[in-house]
N, C-alpha and C positions, 0 to 999 in steps of 0.2 A: 095688852094683856098676858098675866104671870104665867110665866110655865111651871109646871108643877111636874118633880118628879115622881115615878114610881115608887111605893110602895115597897122594899125589898125584903123579905121575910127573914132574910140575913142580916138584915140591920138593926142597932140595939136600939132601945125605944129613946127619944130625943134627950127626956129625961137626965139619961144617963151620958149624955155628950156635952163636957165641959173644953172647946176650944182652950181656954186658958190651963186646961190640966198639961196642954203639951208647949208651952210659952215658958220654959225649963231653960236657963242659963247652961246646961249641962250639955242638954239636945243641940241649942244654937253653937254651941263652941264646936260640937262635933261636925255639925252640917258646916259650919264655917271653913276649918278646917279641910274637910273634904272637898268644897268646893275652889278653895286657894288650890289645894294639891291639883285637882280634876283640871284648874283651869290653866297652870304655870305648864303641868306635864303635857295638856296640847301643846303651849307654844313652843315646850320644848322640842317636842316630836318629831317640826317640820324641820327645826335648824340639825336636828341628828341624821333624819333622812337626808339632806344636802351631802352629809358626809359619808352617807351608806351606811350608816350605823343604828342600830334601833338604840329606845331608852336602856333597856337591858344592857345592850353589849358597850353603851358611856358608860353607864353606871359601874358595869365590872374591870373596866380596863380607868377609869377614876381611882376606884378601889384597891387595884395592883399598884397606880402609880404612886398613892400618897403611899403605903405603906416603905419603910427604910429600906429593905431588901426587895424592893418591887414584886415579891411574889405572899402570896397566902395559901394556906390549905385552902383544897377545894370546900371541904366543911364548914372551916369560917367564912371563904366566900360565899357560901350558900348564907349562913345565919346573916349575914352583913347587906346582902340583897333581899332580902324576905325567900329565896326561892328554896325549891327542895333540893337534896342532893341530885337527885335525877336532871331536874329541871334545870340545876348550874351546870352538869355534864354537858349537857345539848345548848347551853351557851356558850362555852368553852369549847367547846367539839366546833362550832362553827366560826369562833374566834381563833383558834387551832390553826383550820381549812384555811383562811385568812389571810394567817401570819402574821396576826397581832398580839397570840399568846404563846407557850410553851406550856406544857406541862411534863414533869419530873419528879422522881421521888424523893423525898425527904432525907437528905444524907445522916440523921441522927436519928429517925424512928424510918424503919422499913415500912410499916402500915402506911403509914404518909404520902401523901398525894399534891403536889404545890401546881400551880398555875403563877405565871410569870407572865408579864407584858414583855414584850419582843420590843426591838428599835421600830419595827414600822408601827409595832401599836402606839409607841409615844409618839410617832409623826404622828399618826392621823390622832389622836389625842390632842394634841399641840394643834392642830389645825381647827380642830372642834371649837378649843378654849377661849379662843377672843370672843368669838362670838356669843358663847352660854355664857362669858363672865357680865359682857355687856346685857343678856337678856336679865340676868337674874338680877343686874342692878338696876334694871330700868321699871322691872315688874315685881322686885320682890326689898331688896334688901336697901336699894337706893330709894324706898319709901319709909325706912327708919335711921330717925338721930343713930349718932355711935352709942349713946347709953340705950337704946329704945333696943338697938340689936345684939348689945352685948348679955341685957336681961332675956333678951328673947333665944337667945340662943343656950344659955343658963337652964332656962325651961325646958326646952326640949332636950336638953343632955338627959334632966333630971326625966324626965316622962321617959324618952327612950329607955334609961335605965333601967326605969321601971316594969315597961312592954315587952322589952329585948335585951337582958341581962347579957346576951353574950354577943352582942352584935359589935363589940371591939375588940372581941377575939381575935388572935393574929395579929393585930395592929404594930406588936412592939417585937414580933420575931415571929418569923414565918415556923420554925419548927420546933 
């Protein structure tokens, strides 16, 4: 016995529906990227939680630790982490309350407020990092050979610079 779906008054006529129309490599690329990011984030979240960090808190600590001065303007930190300025303020408030980050005025620009990772923040980050790198290697970069990884990184940077041109702001100097 074949089940029949009820006709909907909102459905387009069957003649207008062409499934091949949705079989587009651009749509496939976006879907695969979203699936990979979602899958990796799910795996990483559990590991971060073991170290009493939310994923965005880990990201903030990592961004700060990777800069030469271990400090970034709050606005640059917001841009790099895809948060609004109020969103990054809330995250930094929590990290500061926990002693992992401190805020201070930019010495060369009174309008600038900087966030800096503390020794305790570095210790927490260093506790997460070995397991995190193992997971990245197991679920992501370890699946690519050196040439594939180099090409992938170049492609990601090219795409990032197109859609988020300010994402590397502050990476070289905090003020």
